[in-house]
Every structure is written in C-alpha cells, then in structure tokens.
N, C-alpha and C positions, 0 to 999 in steps of 0.2 A: 594307119601304118601300112606301108607297102610290104609285099611278101619278101622283097629283097632284104628287109631289115631283120627277118627271122633267121635264127641259126640252129642247125641240127646239132644237138648236144651228144648224139650217140656215135659210137665208133663206126668206121666204114665197113668193118666186117659184118655188122648187123644186117645191112641191106644185102650183102653178098650171100650170107647164109639164108636169109629169108627167101631170096630168089631161088636158091637151090632147093630148099624145102618145097616151095610152091611148084617148081618144075617136077619134082619127084611125085608130089601129090597128084598133079594133073595127069601124069603118065601112069598113075597107080603103081608106081615102082617102089614097092615096100622094102625091097632089099636095099635100094638106094637110100630110102628114108632111115633105115637102121644104121647104115654106114655113116650117114651124115650126123645122126645122133651121137654115135661113138666119137666121131671127129670133134663135134662141138663140146662134148663132155670133157674131153682131154684138153681142148683149147681153153676152157673156162676154169681150169683147176686153180689158177691164181688170179682170177679176174672177177671178183665179186664187188664190182663198182658200178655206179649208175649208168656209165656209158655203154655197158654191155647188157643192160636190162632187156633189150629186144631179143637177144639170143636166148635168154632164159625163157622168154615168152614163146619163141619158136620151138624150143624143146618141149614145153608143156603141150603145145598144139600138135606137134608131131607124134608124141606119145599117144595123144587122144586119137589121132588118125589111125595109128596102128591098132589101138584097142577096138576101134569101130570097124576095122576092115580085115584084121588078121585074128582069127578065133583064139589062138593060143596067147594073144596079148590082151584079151579081155579079162583081166584078173584084178584083184584088189591091189596087188603089188604094183601093177602098172599105173593104176589110178592114184596110188600114193606118190608115185613119181610125177604124175601130171600135176597134182595139187602142190607138191613141193616146188616145182619149177615156176609155176604161176605165182606162188607166194614169194619166192625170192625176187621175181620181177616186180611185184607190188611193193615189196620192202625197199628195193633199190630206187624205185621211182618216188619214194618219200624223201629223197635226199634234198637238203635245203638248197643246194646249188641249182636245182631244177625249178625252184620257185622264182622264176624270172620270166617276164613277159616275152622276151625274145625267143624263149624255148617253148612257149605254151602250145603252138599248133602241133609240134612234134610230140610233146608230152601228152596232150589231150588225145591225139590220134592213136597212140599206142594204148593209153588207158581205156579208151572206148572199146577196143577189141579185147584187151586183156580182161577187163572186168566182166564182160559178157561171156567170154570163154571160160573164165574161172567159175562164174555162176553156173554155167552149163555142167561143169565137172562136179560142183557141189550138189547140183540137182540130181546128177547120176548117183551120187552117194546118199541120196534121200534127205540131204540137208536143205530142205525147202526154204526155211527162214533165212539161212545164210545166203542162199542163192538169190532170194528176193532182194536182200540188202545190196548185193553187187549189181543186180539188174537196175535197181534204183540209182546206184552210183553212175552207171552208164547213161541212164536217161537224164540225170542232172547235167552231165556233160553235153548231151545232144538229145533233146526231148522227143525227137522223132526218129530215133535210131531203130529201124524196123526189126532187126533181129533181136534186140533187147526187149522191145515191146512184145513180140510174139512169144519169146521164151518166158518172159514175165507172166504172160497169160497162161502158159502151160503150168508154171509153178503155182500160180494162184488157184488154178483149177484143181490140181492135186491137193493143195491145202484145203480148199473148200470141200473136197470129198471126204476129208478126215475129221474135220471139227464136228462136234456133236450139237452145237447150238444152232438151231434153224436160222436165226437172224444172221449170224456170222456166215453161215453157209451161203445164204442168198447174196450178201454183200460181196463175198469173195468171188462167187461165180459171176456177179455183175461186172466186176472190174476185170476178171479173167476174160470174159467174153468180149468186152469192149477193147481190151488190150490186143486181143487177137484180131478183131475187126480193123483196128487202127494199123496193125502190122501189115495187112494185105492191101491197104488203100494205096493208090498211086502205083507207080511202076518202078520200084527200086531195083536197078540193075544189079546191085550188090547182093541181093537176096537170092540164094540158090533156088531154082524152081522146085526142088524136092521139099525145101523148107516151107515155101509158100503153099504148096499143095497139102502139106501136113497141117498147117494152120487152118486151111479151109476145111479140111476133113474134121478137125476138132470142133470148129464152129458149127458145121452141119450135124454134128453129133448131139447138139442140144435139142431138147424137145421143142418142136415148133410152137406149141402153145405157151411154153415157158418163155420162149424168145419174144413172142408177140405181147404177152401180158406183163412181162417184167423186164427182160434183158434189153429190149429195144426201146423202152420208154425212158424218159428222163428220171433220174434218181433223186428223190426228195428226201434229203437227210435232215432230221430235226437238229436244230441248234440248241446247245446247252451253255449255260453260264460257266465260265472257268473260274469264277470266284473273284475275290478282291485282288488288289494289286499284287501282293506277294504270292497268293495262290495262283493267280493268272500266270505270273512269270514262271512259276514252278511247273505248272501243267503244260505250258507252251514249250518249255525246255524238254520235258519228257516226250511230248508229241514229236518234236523236231528230231530227237535222237532215237525215236521208235523204241522206247523202253517201257511202255505200259504193258502190263500183263493182259494183253487184249489182242487177239489175232488181227483185228482190223487196223491196229497201229503198224502193221507191216505194209500197209498200202502206201503208195507214194503221196496220197492225199492226206493232209494233216487237219482233220476235221474235229470240231469240238465234241462230237458224239463218240469219238474214239478215245477221249481223254479220261479213261477210268480203267482200273484193274478188274475187269469183269470176268477174267478167266476162272473157271471152276472145273472140278472133276465131273465126269459123266455119272449117270446112275450106275450103281454097282450091285451086282447080283451076289447074294450070300446064301449060306445054308438057311433053310426055313427054320431051323432050330436056334439060329442066332437072334437073340432079342435085343442086344445092345447095339448102339450105332457103331459101325465099323471104324476102326482107328484111322483108316486112310484119310477121312475127311479132316480130322484134327491135325494129322501130319501135314496135309496139304495147306491147311490154314496157316500153320507155323512157317512152312516154306515161303508162302506168299508174304507173310508179315515181315520176315527177316529180309527178304529181297527188297521190299518197299522201304524198310528202315535203312538198309545199306544204300539204296538209291538216294534217299533224302540226305543222308550223311554226306554222300559225294556231292550232291547239289550245294549243300551248305559250305562244303570245303572249297568249291570253285567260285563261290560268290565273291565279288570284289568288295573288300573291306576298306573303309576309309580311316579306320583306327583299330588298334589292337583290341582283342576281346578282353573284357574285364578280368577273366580268369588268368590271362597272361600277364597282367600288370604286377610289377614288383617281384617277378620271378628272376632269381639270380642265375645267369648263364654266362659261361666264359666265351669271349670273342676269339675265335680261331682264325679270323681273317680269310676264310674261304667261303663266306656268305652262304651258310646252310640256312634252311628255312625251319625255324622253330616256332610253332604257334598252334593254338587249338584248331585253327582252320586246316593246316596241313595234316595234323593228326587225325582229323575227321576223314580226309581222303584215305590215309593209310588204314584207318580202322574199317572204312567201307570196303577196301580191297580185301582185308583179312576176313571180314564177315562173308563177303561174296564167295571167296575161295572155299570157305567152310561148307557152303551149300552143296558142293559136289558130293561130299560124304553124306549129307542129309538126304539128298536125292537117292543115294545108294541105300540108305536106311529104309526109305519108302519102298524102293524096288525089292529089297530083300524080304520085306514084310508082305507086299502084295503078291509077288511071284513065288513066295515061299521057298526061297533058295536054301535056307537052312544054315546061313552063315552066323556064327556066334557074334554077339553084340560087339565085343572088343575087336573083332576082325573085320567089321564092315567098313568098306571104303569104296571110292569110285573105281578103284582098281580091282578089288577082290570080287566084285559081282561078275566080272568077265572070266574068272578062273573057276576051276573045279576043286581046288584044295586050298585050305587056309591053315593058320596055326604055325607054331614054331617047334622045330625038331620033334621030340617025342609027342608033342601035343597036336601035331598036324592031323587034319581030318578031311574027309571028302564031303562035298556038298554039291548042289546043283549050280550050274552057271547060267547066266542070262543069255539065251539064244535068240538070235534075230528071227529065224524061221520066216514066217510070212508077215511079220510086224515091221513095217517100213519105218515107224517112229523109233523102234529100238535100234534099227540099222543106223539111223541118224545119230542117236546118242552114242553108239559105239564108235562112229567116225569122229565124234568130238573127243571121246576118250583117247583115240589114237593120236590126237594132237599133243597129248601130254606124255606119250611114251618116250623113252630115251632115244629111240631111232624111228624114223619114218621111212620105211622101205630101205633104200641104200643111202638115205640122206644122213648127213652128220648131225643134224639137230631137227627136232620136231618144230612145228609152227609156234607152239605156245611154251617152249622151254623158257623163254624170257619171263613169262608170267609166273612159271613155277619157280624160277630163280629169285624173282622179286618176293614171292610169297615166303620162301625159305629164309631170305634175308630179313624180312620184316618180323618173322616169328623168332629167329634165332641169332641174328647178327645186328650190326649197327648200320642203319640206312641213313645216308646223308642226302637230303633233298636240297638241291642247289637252285638258287634264283636264276632264271633265264636271262635276266637283264644284267645282274652283277657278276655272275660266275657261270657263263654258258658252257655246257659240255655237249658234245655231239651225240653221244649215246651212253647208256649205263655201263659202268665198269667196276671192277673190284681191285683195290690197290694193295690189299693185304688179306689175310684170312678172315678178317672181321668187318671190314668197311665196304659197303656197297654204295656207290655213287649214282645218283639219278637226277635228272633235271625235273623241275616241277611239271613242265609241259609233258614229259614222257610219263611221269607218274599219273597225270590226269588221263593221258591217252590209254595207258595200260588198264586203268580202272574202268574207263568207259567201255573198252573192248571186253573186259571180263563181265561187266554188267550186261552187255548185249548177249554174251555167250551163255550166262546163267539163265537169262530170260529164254533163250532158245531151248536150253535143257528142260526148263520147267514146262514150257508149252509142249515140247515133244513128249514129255512124261504124260501129260493129259491125253495126247493123241494115242500114245501107246496103250494106256488103260482103256480108252474108248475102243480100240481095235480088239483088245482081249475081251471086253464085255460083249462086243458084237458076236465073237466066237461062242461065248456062253449062251447067248440068246439063241443062236443057231442050234446049239446042242440041246437046249431045253425043249425046243420044239413048241408047236402051237397047242399041244394037248394039255399042257400044264398051266394052271393059273398061278402067276407069281404076284403076291400082294406087294404093294409099294409102300415104302416109308418116306414121307415127305419131310424135308428138313427146312426149318425157317432160316431167314437171313439173319445175320448178326448185325444189329442196327448200329449206325454211325454214332448214335448218342451214347452207346456203351463203350466207345473207344477212348476212354479217359485215362 
C-alpha cells in the first residue's frame, strides 16, 4: 500500500499546537509553554473526541517539560495533570473509528510516543509495574524503539533492586542491562544525547565481574511443562496478559518458567517474645488465593462456549428484546470483578495490621489508611496514617489510590471512576450486559437510576484492567514490606543474633 492511501484522522490544529510547543521547548521559553497550555485547555473544553487526541498528548508532555525545568512546577498536582492528559489521549485513541488500516501509521505514530511518555510519568510516580506495561506496549508497536528500550531498562533495574528473591533479582537485572545495551546500539538520531549518556552511565554502574560472569552471557532459562490442553491454554493466557503473581511475568518475554504464582512475602522480623507465626503470612496467602480464584473465574467467563451451561438450562427469563447477556458465563465475569474490587480493602486490612495504624476493623478501607481520622460523628477517633516517607512501594500504592478519588488534580474525573461506577452498579443496581453482535453500544451508560448498560467487551476490558491493577497492588505490597524489613535489619545491627523461623510450603496435594 502506498503512503498516498493513508489518511490523517486528526484535526489540523493538532500539528499546529505540536509545532508551537516544540518551538517553545527548543527555545526553553517556559512562559510561552505556560501560555500555550492555557490556550489549549480553553480550546479543548468541548472537544473530547479522538480527532483532538494529539493535543491532549501535547498537554501532558508540556506539563512534564515544566515539571522537569521549572522548580515550582515539580509537584504532585502537576504530575496529576500529566497523567490525566495522557490518559485522556489514550482513551480517545481507543475509538472504534480509528481501527482502520488507512489511519494506522498516524495512530501507531502517536501511540508510540504517548505510551512511552506516559510510562515515564508513571515511573516518576514509582509505579514501576504500570510503567513497564506501557513500555511493553510501545515495543509491541516498534520492537526497536530505543527510548522505550532504555527506559524499560531503567524501570526493570529499579524493580530488580526492590524484589527480595535473589533469582528474580538476577533475571530482572539481566533484562534491564540488555534493554539498556540495545537502546544505545546504532545511531538513533531521535534519541537525545543526554538520554544516551544516561543509559551508558547506568550500564557502566554494574559491577564488571557481574557483567562478565552473568549479564553478558546468554541466559539459559529452564523450560517447564504448562500441563495438559486446558491447563496449557489457561497458563498461556495468564502469561500473555502478564497476570501471574510473579515479578518475572512483567518481562516482555513470555517464558514457561514465569508461568506460576511464585510471589511471597519476605522474611519478617518480630519481637523475640512472639512464639506464634505472624498473621501476615496467613493474610497474604488469602490475598493470593482470592486473586487467583478471581482470575480463574474471569478466564472461565471469557471462554467461548458452544452450548449453554447445564445450570442455565430450563431457567425461565423474560425476553425484553434488548439482547442482554444472561448466563453462568457472564455472571462469572461479574463475580470476578466484584471479588477483585474487594481485594483493595483486604490489602488495607493487611496494611493496617502490619504498619499498626490503629484503625478499627469496621473502618478499614483502601481509603481510610491514607487518613488520620475515622469513625462517624461522636465515634470519630484519631489513628496513624500510612506515610510514604522513604518507601517507594507505598508511594506507588498511594498513586493507585489517587486514581479512585473523586477528583484528580483539576480533572473532572479520575482515571478509574468508571471501574468504581461499575462496581457500585454490580453491588447495588441492575447491570445489563449487552451482546456486542446483537445490541452494540459504544460505551457504558445509565438510562435511569437503577439500570447500568455495558457491552460484554467493555465488561471484559474493565475486569482485565482491574485484574492487572490488583496484581500491581499485591506485588507493591510485598516490595513495601521488604523495604520496611530492611529498615528493621539496619536498626537491629550486627551485634544481635536474630533466630529464624522457617516456614514450609503448602503442598499442591492439599489444595482440594
């Protein structure tokens, strides 16, 4: 297909504003950048359509430029704006109208930059796992995109520095190092010299012996069986969607040795007078098991069925001629969503216990752990709040919490308000899931106070997104505990001997 057959789906103003922002950046004219931002924000007030997506991308990039170059702009509020505008651009680029071959070069071109810059912003907010997801998305579009490779390497290096499993550490550093090496190969004129020099400095920071003996050698990963036909299909699906509770499943490589939920808590130091096993390990076991069950429910719900489930046979339902989906299969997806959403509060329960925040059981929630007061009216009481301090994993969890707040900076809605709305509808209202073939709808909507309409494809997308986010929270929780335990070891010092209690594995044969 010749280039003349391609069509630019974006408005002319997109190129105009992009050129003006680029000129202001090249001249380091930050006052001009601020003026252009104000102009664009006014211009976009009634233009939340896909043809203006590149301007939202320009706004996110320009706020980043201000944050990196003007000290008073390097604040959480500004990064909230950065994330907000990038997310609007991503959302608009999902428009079905853009799923057309004649638009692909333009759509892929902006997605390449957008996903990478969005990942950079997420990384700045310590959301390493989410950043890696979007670096992967960029590299799927263009597998040799140097800026995505280099920044992926930085994110993997940070990840490898925080995990407590030595094997996971080595693998993450191996892929970090080789991503960085690949990023500086060749002579990509689009890579800023300062970025290239930074990547080189990180590579040179690795111990020479470690590089020679491990990082520069071919990596021999053991192959494992993924089981019989049904188990194989399930595990391949989990690998492909990067939803195993295993840090190595964040890598772009989908290898059989990563196809297991190997994540665990680090060793935990307790008072020498404590003789029973700390509750944290049992709490974490339950978190993992409920996540795995919700993941499997979702998988069963999206499997293509050639006939109704036997439990659905002879069930009398009224035909309303709007093609809702009523079946055990669809209820499995909805139940998966509900169970996943409930895990936010169970993570909060773990946090309240481990960090001894002092929140009463009835008041524990994913919201209350960030506050210093709970209760109702005369029963209100003070307690500790979870503080980020020097714990980068808690910073990451806090940024996830921000996504569910009513406002995100000056934005009219947070990123995940739609997930919150769906959860409230599933719990308290009437959710009508429509067939994409027989009754297609563009996006979820409410037609009265009780009925929430959503397509099955959107329900699946929302559930997968929630699954990936809960996974991120659970992994960040283990990293946060590891950071805190390292602080305890530093406090204890070398003078004291701390006896260890070793815990056995829970055998697969017992999981009946």
